[in-house]
VOVEX-245773 format. One record per atom (N, C-alpha, C): x, y, z; residue in one letter. Coordinates in steps of 0.05 Angstrom, whole numbers, plus 5000, padded with zeros to 4 digits. Atoms other than C-alpha are relative to their C-alpha. Example, Ala and Ser with C-alpha at 12.3 -4.5 7.8 and 13.67 -1.06 7.14 Angstrom:
<recs>
501849765000A
524649105156A
501850245000A
498449764999S
527349795143S
498550225014S
</recs>
This chain:
<recs>
500750144976M
631916126532M
497049955001M
502850054998D
625215846551D
498750245012D
501449774990S
620116386564S
498849945028S
501150054973P
617116486634P
497649825000P
502450165001G
610616166611G
500549714997G
499550295003T
614115506597T
501449895024T
498750104977R
617515456664R
498049975023R
502150044980F
612515146711F
501349995028F
498749944974R
613715306784R
499349805021R
500850184978R
610314746822R
501749754999R
498150224999A
614614176845A
498749734991A
501250265005T
609613606837T
497750044981T
502149995020V
605113476778V
498549735002V
501650244997R
599412976785R
498249964976R
501750065022L
596012646727L
497649845010L
502450134989V
588812446742V
499349754985V
501150245013A
585611786728A
497250064990A
502749975010G
579111706691G
499749914972G
500650085027C
576411666622C
501050204980C
499749825023L
577211986555L
502850014989L
498049955020L
583212266518L
502849895004L
497250084999T
590312066502T
501550205018T
498949814980A
592112696539A
497550075016A
502650024989G
585312576568G
498450255006G
501749784995L
579813096566L
497549915013L
502550074987V
573113126598V
497849984980V
501750015023G
568713316541G
497049995004G
502950025000T
561713076556T
498750125025T
501149904976G
560713306627G
499650304999G
500449714999P
558113996643P
502450145012P
497749864990A
563514516654A
499350185023A
500849824979V
559514876706V
498549855022V
501550104977A
556714726775A
498050225008A
502149804995E
550215076791E
500250105029E
500149894973S
549615536851S
498050235000S
501749774998A
545416096877A
501450244989A
498949755011V
546416796850V
502150105021V
497949934981P
553117016881P
499750285011P
499849734990T
554117606926T
502650124990T
497549875009D
559618116912D
502349975019D
498050014979A
563417936975A
502749894990A
497550135008G
568517466943G
501150104973G
499249915026L
568817826876L
500750294998L
499749715001A
569618546896A
502750094991A
497249925007A
577118546885A
500749924971A
499350085027A
576618286814A
500950234982A
498949805017K
580618656762K
500149894971K
499950085028V
579818626686V
502550114987V
497549935012V
586418636649V
499949944970V
499950065029P
586418716573P
502649864993P
497650145009V
591318206544V
500550044971V
499849955029Q
589918286470Q
497550144991Q
502349855010L
585318816440L
500450044970L
499949975029T
583918786365T
497750184990T
502249825008G
577619226364G
498150025023G
502049974979P
571519426404P
498849735008P
500950264990A
568918866448A
497449924987A
502650075011D
561918906418D
500249924970D
499850085028S
564718756348S
502249794997S
498050215001R
569718206366R
499049765016R
500450244983F
569717506394F
501850035024F
498549934976N
572017586466N
500549745016N
499150224984L
576017056502L
500550115028L
499849904972V
575117186577V
501249775017V
498650204984I
580216796619I
500050095029I
500049934972M
579216786693M
501349785016M
498650204984G
583216446747G
498649965027G
501150064973D
580916106811D
502049865017D
498150134981G
585015916871G
502850124998G
497549865000Y
590616406856Y
499850225021Y
499949794980T
592216826917T
501250254988T
498849755009A
594417546911A
503049974994A
497150055004E
601617306918E
500649834976E
499650185023E
600516816860E
498950124975E
501049875024A
598017336810A
501849964977A
498150035022A
604417276770A
499849724988A
500250275010E
603316526765E
497549984981E
502450005018F
596316636736F
500750134973F
499349865026R
599117126684R
501849824983R
498350195015A
604516616665A
498449784988A
501850215010D
599216076658D
498450104976D
501549885022V
595116536614V
501750024975V
498249965023D
601116696570D
500649734987D
499450265011T
602715956562T
497649894984T
502450105014H
595615766544H
499550154974H
500449855025L
595116336493L
502149944980L
497950075019G
601816166463G
499449754985G
500850255014V
599415466448V
497650044982V
502449955015L
592615706425L
500650134973L
499449855024W
595616196375W
501849844981W
498450175018S
600115646347S
498449804984S
501750205012I
594215226326I
498050134981I
502049915018E
590015346264E
497249895008E
500149745013P
585015656255P
500450245018P
499649774982F
586516076317F
502350174991F
497749845010A
593216286286A
499150204979A
500849825021S
589816586225S
497950195008S
502349844992Y
583816876261Y
500450135027Y
499449874974R
587317146323R
499150295000R
500849725001S
585617846299S
497050045003S
502949994995Y
578217686308Y
499450005030Y
500450074972V
579317576382V
501250215018V
498949854977N
580018026442N
500449805023N
499550174977V
583017696503V
500050175025V
500149864974W
581417926574W
500649805022W
499550164976A
584217656638A
498550135023A
501349904977V
579917726699V
501449885025V
498450084977E
584217706761E
498450055026E
501449974975V
580817576828V
501649855021V
498450144980P
585117426889P
498349805016P
501350214985S
583316786925S
500950005029S
499250024972P
583216737001P
501949765005P
498350244997E
586416046994E
501149914973E
498850105024S
591015726943S
498949734993S
500950265009G
588415146901G
497049994997G
502950045004V
581514866886V
499149755014V
501350224984D
576714356916D
500749724988D
499750285007C
578013606916C
502349954981C
497650035016D
584913656887D
502249885016D
500850165023P
587213126875P
497849805005P
501950214993G
582312686912G
497650115015G
502449924985L
575412706944L
500650055029L
499349954972D
578812697011D
501750245005D
498449764998A
582813326996A
498250225012A
501649794988P
580613947034P
498750184980P
501449805017R
575614437005R
501550265004R
498649754999R
578715106988R
498050234998R
501649765002D
575715796998D
500950164976D
499249875025T
576016066927T
497650154988T
502249845010P
571916586889P
498149864981P
501650135020L
569416116834L
499249725007L
500750274991D
568715476874D
500749784980D
499250215018M
572415066822M
500849755015M
499450254987G
573214336838G
500249774981G
499850255015F
575413666810F
497749825008F
502150194995W
570913066810W
497250124996W
502649885006G
565313476779G
499050175023G
500849844977G
565313936839G
499749825025G
499950174976C
567013396891C
497649805001C
502250195002N
561712896867N
501249724998N
498950275001P
563612176884P
499249844976P
501050145023A
559511936825A
501350104974A
498749895023S
563712356777S
502749884995S
497350095005V
570812276750V
501950225009V
498149814988Q
577012606778Q
500550244983Q
499149785016R
578913036719R
497750184990R
502149815007L
572013346709L
500150245019L
499549764985L
573614046732L
497850214994L
502449825004T
567514496743T
500550275013T
499949734990V
566515226758V
497250095006V
502649894993D
560715596791D
499150184977D
500849865025S
556815836730S
499150295005S
501049734995A
553516446762A
502350185007A
497749834992K
560016696792K
501850064976K
498449965024A
563716596727A
498750214981A
501549815017A
558316976689A
500250285012A
499749744987T
558817536741T
502750124993T
497449895006L
566217606730L
500250084970L
499949945028A
565517576654A
498550264994A
501649765004G
560218126659G
501550255007G
498449774994L
565618586686L
501450114975L
498749915025V
568518626615V
498050154984V
502049845014P
564819196582P
499849934971P
500550065028G
561719056514G
499849704994G
500350285005T
561618306523T
497349895010T
502550134992S
555617846529S
500349714994S
499850285007P
554317106526P
500149944970P
500050045029A
553317186451A
502750054987A
497549945014N
560217456436N
502549945017N
497650064983R
564817146488R
500149705005R
499550274991Q
567816486509Q
501550025027Q
498750004973I
569516386583I
501849765002I
498250214993V
575615976601V
500950055029V
499349984972A
576615856675A
502449815006A
497650154994L
583615636697L
500249965030L
499750064971A
584415286764A
503050005007A
497250004990N
590815386804N
500749725009N
499550284994S
592814666800S
501849884979S
498450165019D
597714186768D
498749744993D
501450245006T
592713626767T
498750024973T
501350005027Y
590313436698Y
497050025002Y
502949995000G
583213646686G
498950234983G
501449795015G
578214066647G
497249914993G
502650075009A
571414076616A
499250204978A
501049835021G
567714356556G
497049995000G
502949985000G
560514596556G
499450294993G
500549715004S
557615296560S
502650165004S
497449884994Y
564315486590Y
502149784997Y
497850195001A
571115156583A
501750035025A
498349994976T
575514976643T
502549844994T
497550155002A
582614736650A
501650065025A
498149944979S
587814666703S
502250174989S
498149805011G
592815226697G
502849904996G
497150065000G
599414886709G
500849714994G
499250275007N
599214156688N
501750014974N
498350015024A
604313956635A
498350024975A
501850015023L
598513846587L
497950215000L
502349834996S
594014396611S
499650204977S
500349805021S
595414896555S
498849874975S
501250145022L
593114356506L
497149935005L
502850044994I
586614256543I
498350224989I
501649775007T
584314956527T
499050004971T
501150015028P
583914906450P
498149764996P
501850235002H
580714216457H
497350075011H
502649934987E
575414476505E
498550224984E
501349795017I
574115096461I
498949864975I
501250165022G
573114586405G
497349905007G
502750084990H
567414316447H
498150245002H
501849794992S
564614966473S
499250184977S
500649815022L
565215406411L
499249854975L
500450145025G
565514906353G
498049775002G
501850234996K
560914376383K
501249744989K
498750255008L
566013856363L
499749795021L
500450224982Q
565413176394Q
502749865005Q
497650154994D
570612736427D
500449774980D
499450225018E
574112236382E
501249765015E
498950234984Y
576211766439Y
498549754993Y
501350255005D
574811036428D
499549855027D
500550104973Y
573410936503Y
498650215016Y
501049804981Y
569611266559Y
501549985026Y
498350044976A
572910966620A
502849934991A
497250055008R
580410986614R
500749715006R
499150274997G
583510306604G
497949794992G
502250185008V
576910006580V
499150074972V
500849965028A
575609936505A
497050064999A
502749895000G
569210276485G
497949824988G
502150175012G
565709706449G
499250104973G
500949945027T
561709766385T
497850215000T
502149795003Y
557610376365Y
497549884989Y
502550125009E
550310196357E
497950214992E
501949795007G
547110866340G
499750044970G
500449935028T
544811176275T
502250194991T
498049825010E
548911636231E
500350245019E
499649784981P
552012146279P
499650274987P
500449735010S
550212876273S
502750155000S
497349894999S
557513036288S
501250034972S
498849965026A
561113336228A
502449824995A
497550165004H
567212896241H
499749725011H
500450294995H
564112216255H
497949904979H
501850105020T
560511766206T
499949695001T
500350285005L
558011066190L
500549944971L
499750045029L
559011176115L
502849914992L
497550065012T
564410866074T
501050244984T
499049785017E
569011326033E
498450014974E
501650005025E
565211105971E
497350135004E
502749884995R
558511286002R
500250305006R
499749714995M
561211956026M
500250154974M
499749875026R
563212125955R
497449994984R
502550025015E
556811865925E
497950195011E
502049834988Q
552512245974Q
500950295005Q
498849744994R
557212845978R
499450085029R
500649974971A
556712766053A
502550015016A
497949984980K
561012896113K
502650124988K
497549875008W
568313016096W
501049904972W
499250105027W
568212766023W
501850194985W
498349815015R
571513405999R
503049995008R
497350014990W
577713266041W
501349724997W
499050275001L
578512516028L
502649984984L
497650055014G
585412286009G
502250205003G
498049794996E
589112916030E
501749945025E
498550024975P
594812926080P
498650155022P
501449884978S
591713076147S
501850205014S
498449814984E
594013696185E
500949875027E
499450134975A
594113236245A
501749754996A
498350235006G
598412706210G
498449794985G
501450215016G
596812136163G
498450124977G
501649925023V
591512196110V
497150015009V
502949984995I
584312436114I
498649764987I
501350235010G
580211806106G
497849905019G
502150124984R
576211336149R
501549835021R
498450134979H
579411146216H
498049925022H
502050114983E
575410696262E
500450095029E
500149934972G
573510926332G
499250295004G
500949734994G
570311536363G
497549995016G
502549984984L
564511776405L
499949795022L
499650194978Y
567211316460Y
499649714992Y
500350275010S
566510696416S
502649924985S
497650095013T
572310276392T
499449914971T
500750105026K
568609976333K
497450124990K
502649945011G
562910136286G
499550294993G
500349725007V
564010886277V
502850104992V
497449925011W
569411266239W
500450305001W
499249714998R
573111936243R
501950064977R
498449935024P
577212316190P
502949935002P
497150024997S
584212256219S
500849795021S
499050194980R
588411756257R
500050135028R
500049854974H
589412276311H
499750304993H
500249715002S
587413006319S
499650095029S
500149894973I
586713466378I
497449915015I
502450094987M
579713196391M
500249705009M
499450274991K
582812506402K
502449995018K
497450014987T
589912626424T
501150285004T
498949744995L
592313256458L
502950024989L
497349965011G
598513536424G
500050034970G
500249975029Y
596313466352Y
498150234993Y
501749785010A
592613986309A
497249914996A
502650055012F
585414036288F
500649904972F
499750085028D
584913646223D
498250184983D
501449825018Q
581813976161Q
497050015005Q
502950014995V
574813746178V
499250175024V
500549854976E
575014026248E
500750294996E
499149725005R
578714646225R
497950164985R
502249865015E
573114816176E
497750075018E
502149954980V
568014756232V
500850245018V
499149784982M
572215216276M
500250274986M
499949755015V
573215736222V
497250125000V
502849905001Q
565615796215Q
499250095028Q
500849934973A
564715806291A
501250275009A
498749744993I
569816366302I
498850234984I
501049785018S
567416776242S
497150075006S
502949944994A
560116716263A
499750185024A
500149824977K
561817106326K
500550294993K
499449725008V
563717726286V
498550064974V
501149925026N
561418106225N
502350094982N
497949935018L
566118146166L
500050294992L
500349725006V
563418836152V
499850165026V
499849854975Q
565419296209Q
498750284998Q
501349735004G
562419936179G
499750054970G
500449945028H
560020236114H
498550264997H
501549775007T
557020836080T
497049955006T
502850034992V
549920966105V
498449894976V
501650115022N
544920556064N
497149995006N
502950004993T
538220706096T
498450184982T
501349825019R
536621216042R
501750014975R
498449985025P
538721335969P
502450195004P
497649834999I
545621625961I
500550124972I
499449885025G
548222085907G
502349864985G
497850115017A
552821905849A
502450185000A
497949805000D
557422485867D
501949965024D
498650054975R
561122145924R
501649744999R
498850264996T
565421565948T
498349835018T
501550194983V
562420945980V
502149805011V
497950164988W
566320506028W
498949785018W
500550214980V
566319886071V
502649965016V
497850094983D
570919726130D
499649715006D
500250294996T
572418996139T
501849915023T
498150124982L
575718536188L
502649934985L
497450045012H
582918346176H
501349755012H
498850244990P
584817616186P
503150014997P
497150015002L
592217506201L
500949824977L
499250205019G
592216926152G
499650074971G
500549925028G
590017306089G
497950214998G
502049785003E
586017886062E
497349894992E
502750065009L
578517866054L
499750124971L
500749905027D
575617965984D
497750195002D
502349825003V
571118555967V
499450034971V
500849985028V
567318535902V
497750204998V
502149795004W
563319155880W
498549944974W
501750045024R
557519085831R
498150234998R
502049795006L
553319615798L
498049894980L
502150115016D
546719385771D
500749724990D
499350285006G
549418675773G
502749974986G
497550025015R
555818845735R
502450045019R
497749984983T
562418725770T
501850244992T
498449775005L
566619355776L
503049935004L
497150074998P
574319325765P
501350165023P
499049854977T
575919575835T
502449865013T
497650144991H
581419045848H
500149985031H
500150064971N
579118885919N
500250255018N
499949764984A
579119615942A
497650025018A
502149974980R
574919806002R
498250254994R
501449765007T
572520455969T
499650024970T
500549955028V
569320615902V
499150294997V
500749725006D
568721325873D
497850004979D
502250015019L
561921365840L
500250214978L
499749795021R
563921995802R
501549904976R
498550115023S
568521575759S
498449814982S
501550205014L
562921135735L
498150114979L
501749875020S
559021645694S
497249874999S
502650144999L
552221375716L
497950154985L
502249885015S
546121495674S
497950105020S
502149914981P
540121865705P
498349775010P
501750204988G
535621475751G
501349855022G
499050154977A
536620965806A
501749764991A
498250225005H
542120445807H
500449845025H
499550184977A
543519845852A
503049955002A
497150044994L
550519825883L
500249805023L
499550194978T
553019245925T
503049965004T
497350084993A
559419065960A
499849735015A
500150274988T
560318325976T
502849955012T
497550064985V
565618176029V
500049705006V
499850294996S
567917456032S
502849925009S
497550114991D
573317036063D
500949784982D
499150215020P
577216636010P
501749785013P
498350194987T
580616206062T
499949724988T
500050285010P
582915526036P
499149805021P
500950174979F
580715246103F
497149914997F
502950065004V
573515216078V
499649914972V
500750115027R
571114786020R
497049974996R
502950045002D
563714706036D
498750264990D
501249755010P
559915215993P
497950115019P
502049904981A
554515256046A
501350165023A
498549864979V
559615466098V
501150264988V
498949765012R
563015946050R
497950214994R
502149825006G
556416256032G
498450095024G
501549934976S
553916316103S
500850285009S
499449734990A
553716976140A
502650025014A
497450004986A
560016766177A
502250084981A
497849955019L
564216816114L
499350174976L
500849825023T
560217246065T
497950205010T
502049794993R
556617906076R
499850194976R
500549815022T
553518376025T
498650255011T
501349744994V
551819116034V
498950124974V
501349905024S
547019445985S
499350305004S
500849715001W
545720175966W
498350054975W
501349885024T
540920535920T
501450264994T
498649765009V
544721055880V
498250154981V
501849835016D
540721635851D
501450264993D
498649765009R
543822185809R
498650265008R
501449754992S
538522675832S
500750085029S
499249944972V
541322645903V
502750145000V
497549854997T
546623155921T
501249945027T
498750074974T
551622955975T
501350245012T
498649784987P
553623486025P
502949925004P
497150054997V
561223546030V
500649955029V
499150064973E
563923216093E
503049974999E
497150005002N
571223396097N
501249875025N
498750144978A
573222866147A
503050004996A
497149985002T
580522976161T
501249724996T
498850275003P
584522386133P
501749935024P
498650104976A
586921986193A
499549715002A
500450294995F
587721276216F
497949965022F
502250064981T
581720986252T
500349735015T
499550264988G
583920276267G
502349874986G
497650125012H
590119856256H
500949775017H
498750214985T
594119256276T
501550125024T
498649884976P
596719386347P
503050044994P
497249935004T
603519726346T
501649955025T
498650034974T
605319546418T
501749755002T
498450245000S
608318866402S
500849934972S
499150065027P
612218586343P
497949834985P
501650175018V
608418296284V
501749804986V
498450225012G
610617656251G
500350044970G
499449975029A
613417586181A
497949864983A
502150145015R
607317156161R
497350145004R
502649874992S
602017656184S
499050194978S
501249785015V
597218116148V
499750235019V
500149764983V
598018816177V
498050194986V
502149835012H
592319316167H
500050285013H
500349734991A
590920056173A
497550124987A
502449885011D
583920346164D
500150315004D
499949714999T
582521086152T
497150115002T
502549865001T
577021596157T
498950004971T
501350025026H
572221676098H
498750264992H
501249765011P
571322366068P
498149934977P
502050075020T
565422386021T
501050044972T
499349945027H
569122665962H
503049954994H
497350085006R
576022355965R
500649735014R
499350264988T
579321685982T
502950025010T
497349994989P
585321736029P
501449744993P
498550245006S
590721256006S
502049945023S
498150084979V
595420866052V
502549914985V
497450075012R
602720826033R
501749855021R
498550174982W
607020286063W
503050024994W
497150005004R
614520306074R
501249785019R
498650194984L
619119756098L
503050085001L
497349904996D
625719986127D
500650244982D
499849765015G
624520646092G
499549984970G
500450055028R
623220336024R
497049974994R
502850015006Q
616320465993Q
499349734986Q
500950265011L
612419825977L
497750044981L
502350005018A
607819705919A
497849835013A
502250144987N
601019505946N
497450084986N
502449915015P
595619615892P
497549875009P
502650124993G
588219485900G
499350085029G
500749964972N
586719405974N
502550105015N
497649894986D
591819876006D
499750015030D
500450004971R
588819786075R
501349765013R
498650244990D
592119096083D
502749974986D
497450075011L
599318896073L
500649715009L
499450284994D
600818146069D
503149975001D
497150014997L
607918086096L
501249754988L
498950255011R
608617376070R
501050044972R
499349965028S
608917635999S
502750144997S
497549865002L
615118036016L
502549835004L
497850184996R
619417436035R
502350145015R
498249844985L
622917826089L
502549845008L
497650124991S
630117686106S
499949975030S
500050034970P
631317426177P
501050245014P
499249774985G
631917966228G
497750175009G
502049824991T
628118566253T
499750234980T
500649795019H
624819066206H
498150215011H
501849794992T
621119716212T
498050044977T
502249965019L
614319776177L
498550255007L
501649764995T
610620436170T
497750014980T
502349945017A
603920636142A
499450305003A
500649714999G
602521366124G
497850074980G
502149885018I
597021786091I
501350244987I
498849785014P
599922236037P
498650275006P
501149734995G
599022976051G
499450055029G
500549974972T
598422866126T
502549925016T
497950094982D
602922746186D
499449735012D
500950254988A
599122106203A
502049784992A
498250235005E
603821516210E
499849805022E
499950224982L
603720836242L
502649854997L
497350145001R
610020436259R
499849745015R
499950264988W
610919706273W
502949894999W
497650175001T
616819266290T
499249734988T
500550255012V
616818656245V
502149805010V
498250214990D
619818036278D
500149794978D
499750215021A
622417616220A
502249805007A
498150204991R
627117206262R
498649805018R
501350214984P
623916556286P
501749935024P
498550114977A
625816276353A
501749764991A
498350235006T
631315756351T
499449775019T
500550234983G
630315056377G
502549825002G
497850194996A
635114536404A
498949755014A
500850244987Y
634713826429Y
502349895017Y
498150154983E
638113416484E
498949725002E
500850284999L
637912656482L
501649865023L
498550174982S
639712146534S
502249854985S
497750125013A
646211776521A
499349764982A
500650235018P
645711316460P
502149785002P
498050205003L
649210666447L
502450104984L
497949875016R
653011036394R
498750214982R
500849795018T
652611626348T
501449964973T
499050055027V
653411566272V
499850264984V
500049765018N
655412136226N
500849914972N
499550075028R
654812026152R
499750254983R
500249765017P
656012556098P
497250024987P
502549955013G
649612866072G
497549905015G
502350104984R
645212556127R
500050135027R
500049904972P
642812816194P
501449815019P
498750174980V
646412556255V
498149795009V
501750234993E
643911876276E
500949905028E
499550104973Y
643211616347Y
498849725002Y
500850284999V
642710866362V
499349935029V
501050094973Y
638610586421Y
499049724998Y
501350274999D
636409896442D
497750005020D
502349984982G
630910146488G
499150295002G
501149744997E
627710766515E
502250215001E
498249774998F
631011456510F
498350255004F
501449754995T
629112166528T
500950224981T
499549775017M
628712806487M
498950255014M
500849744990R
628513506515R
500350214978R
499949785019L
626714076468L
500150265014L
499849744989T
628814776485T
499750214978T
500449785020A
627615446451A
501350255011A
498849744993R
631116116450R
498850214981R
501249785016D
627916766426D
500950265012D
499349734991D
629417506430D
497650155010D
502449884989Q
622317646453Q
499249855025Q
500650134974P
619917506525P
497249885001P
502650135000R
613817096507R
500349704996R
500050285003T
611916376503T
500849914972T
499250125026V
615315976448V
499049715001V
501150275002V
611715336427V
502149834986V
498150195012R
616214746412R
498449764990R
501550235012Q
613814186366Q
502049804989Q
498550205013F
616413536339F
498249814985F
501550215014R
614212986292R
501949774993R
498450245006V
616512286276V
499149884973V
500550125027N
617012006205N
497950154985N
501949845016G
613012576176G
497250005010G
502750004989D
607012466221D
499250285008D
500849734993G
603113056249G
501850135020G
498449854980W
606713606288W
498749975027W
500950054973Y
606113476362Y
501250205019Y
499049804982T
606714016414T
501549885024T
498350104978Y
612313886464Y
499150135026Y
500949894975Y
610213956536Y
501749895024Y
498550134979G
615513576575G
499049715002G
501150274996W
612512936604W
497350035015W
502749964988P
605212836626P
500050045030P
499949974971T
607112776699T
501850215011T
498149804991D
612313316701D
500850184976D
499449825022A
612913926655A
503050054996A
497149955001E
620313986671E
501549754990E
498650255009A
621913256652A
500049994970A
499950035029P
624013076581P
497949804991P
501850195012F
619512696534F
501449734997F
498850274999R
620611946536R
499049834977R
500750185022F
620711506474F
500849715009F
499450284994S
620410746481S
498949834978S
501050175022P
619210156434P
497049965000P
502950054999G
612110036459G
498450235012G
501449784987G
610510696492G
499849965030G
500250014971T
609610856566T
497150055008T
502749974990V
602910756600V
500050185024V
500449814978V
601011346645V
497150045004V
502849974994D
594211316677D
498249884977D
501550155020D
591710816625D
500050134972D
499649895027L
593911246566L
502949964993L
497350075009V
600211126524V
501350244987V
498549785010Y
605511636509Y
502749914989Y
497350035009G
611911636468G
500849754986G
499150245015K
611711006426K
501550104975K
498449925023L
617211096375L
499049864975L
501150115025G
614810996304G
497050064998G
502949965001R
607310896295R
499050065028R
500949914974S
603811266350S
498049805012S
501850184985R
599910906403R
498750175022R
501449834982A
594611246446A
498849865024A
501350154978V
591210716488V
501249725001V
498650264997P
593510036515P
499349804979P
500850215020W
589709636462W
501050074972W
498749945026D
593209996404D
502449824997D
497850185006D
598609586370D
502650105014D
497649944985A
604809576415A
502549894987A
497650125013T
609409226365T
502150214996T
497949815004P
616109576367P
500750054971P
499249935027D
618109946304D
503050024999D
497149995002Y
625409746299Y
500850124974Y
499049885024G
629610096248G
500550305005G
499349724998T
631210816233T
497650194996T
502249815000H
626411396246H
501150284998H
499249725002T
626812126228T
498350175020T
501349824981V
625212616284V
500650294992V
499849725007E
623913336263E
499150175024E
500849824979Y
623213926310Y
500050294990Y
500249725008R
621314666303R
498850175022R
501249824980T
618915276341T
497950184986T
501949805009I
613015756335I
500150225021I
499749794980D
614216426369D
497450165003D
502449854993A
609216926398A
499050174977A
500849845023A
609117326333A
498949834977A
501050185020G
607116706294G
502149904980G
497950105017N
613816576261N
500549705005N
499550294997V
614915836247V
502849954992V
497250065006G
622115626251G
500349784980G
499450225019R
625315196198R
500449745014R
499850274987A
624614466216A
502849894996A
497450145000K
631114106233K
499449715008K
500650284994S
631913366242S
502549855009S
497950204994F
636012786269F
498749734996F
500950275004L
635512036261L
500349845026L
499950184978V
634111516314V
499749724989V
500250285008T
635510786301T
499549835025T
500750184978L
632110296348L
500649714993L
499250285006V
635309606350V
498949825022V
500950194981E
632908986384E
502249945020E
497950054981P
636608896449P
500949705000P
499050275000R
641108286447R
502249965020R
498050024979G
645508406506G
502650124992G
497649875009S
650808746464S
499350184977S
500549815022L
651409296412L
499849864974L
500350125026V
648809106344V
499750224979V
500249805021E
648709446277E
497050074996E
502849915004P
642409856264P
498749874976P
501550105023R
637009586218R
498350224989R
501849825013G
632909966168G
501450244989G
</recs>
């Protein structure tokens, strides 16, 4: 069944008018409205609720989500909105792979009144709310309706309630209790909590706030083409004036990704339009989340976001003291972060020579038979993610860290018999997905290296080299639920996880076709001569948000959200697409985002695929059906194509 986070409770959903995105974002306007330093009167009842803890706040990137305009009686609605927004966020790369770098905190503060200011219009009543969130840029007639602002000082005060966080290691997301479409990205990100598209606003706005990504819209005012770009070469990593040939010649912009299938659909190349201009500037993909809500970050944007997320943390979380020479009679260690998407590399070098440690986090100097005198020992921790191709990014402090020691045989190490025990690990309180890296760190005695032994359903697993991480993808788990344990030999220490290796199941419901065709060896085919609707549902054995996605003719996967004006309504396909607030949705065949895009109907047969992504990160196997669109002639005709 659909999870609680996907069942929106408000009867009416309003889509705002204005400029910008296909699922329209705000982007350029400030996300905050200035005010005097707040008093504690309206914030005294605020409560910090840990949603996801992956480590100490001062060593993680902290996502602080706060609600405004939710009364005490609406607290459950705020939590459902948070769950839905996070479910979508964790389904999108690179957040899916780097979720373990992030702590999530919800700050709940009861509002005296329900709703926010100027929602949906300037003539709407002002609401008494803790954060003074408001549409129209804080009720500014010169602004646009969907620019949703928050009082900056009050938001900072609430975020300051989360111990260990600071502006340097956190991202604030303020959710307004509203179904009206809106949001903003700046120092803080804002979004309406309950609009059909609102959970897609959050990753787009974090793209602005955290990654400094720019909008790829080819318009500023909705319904008005943006004209021709007249500036110089943009500083934006994902906009250019260069041809593909020039990019390759100059090794500039996204030349390393040219010609590859885009994660957002189509091919990475040179697609005209962006920075609010229709002509004269180019972007990497036909559509991505910075242009059209529902699609993924493309590879160019994803690389930027990997660096931005990783720059908020330190790959090395701890190490043997290196402020003075250490003896050659001991072990030396580093503790690292643990991305869900793959293990980090650790390379040990002694006097410049690489040691055969096979990615282990500890090296025993006693086994090296060092000669008298001082030696230089280093451990280089790096992220080998395929999401990054730029050597400058890969070599930056975000993705590569080196720790150095001076080793001297004349130094004698006092024995520190730290009891072997687990010190940090993947949370055991919720199921882990079959595609995850699970980790377990231990204490570090000076004269021994505790090993970690892993068992799956009671069977011991081979895990040589770095035994602190176990990549479940390599096990090719059978569908179902499994029990994973990690233990330290010779001790009673044991960790236990439930592994969810059963993806959620998806199903579709279509409006009545002209006819249905079943042919051996082919998916079922539905014939239409006009618009039709598609509802995607999901069923899972876990009570969390399940993301539903679809794609047409192998284009980019698109997150299903219902319909822009009603989260409970099915998605509507039509030959030319449906215009909603000067943006276009649901054109069957080649996608269409704005009214001036080609509206020529794509008659013939199209393949529609659908899949699910559950809260544990399991991606369901894609299934498909065929839709044949025929030209209406007043009677049933044979399908073409």
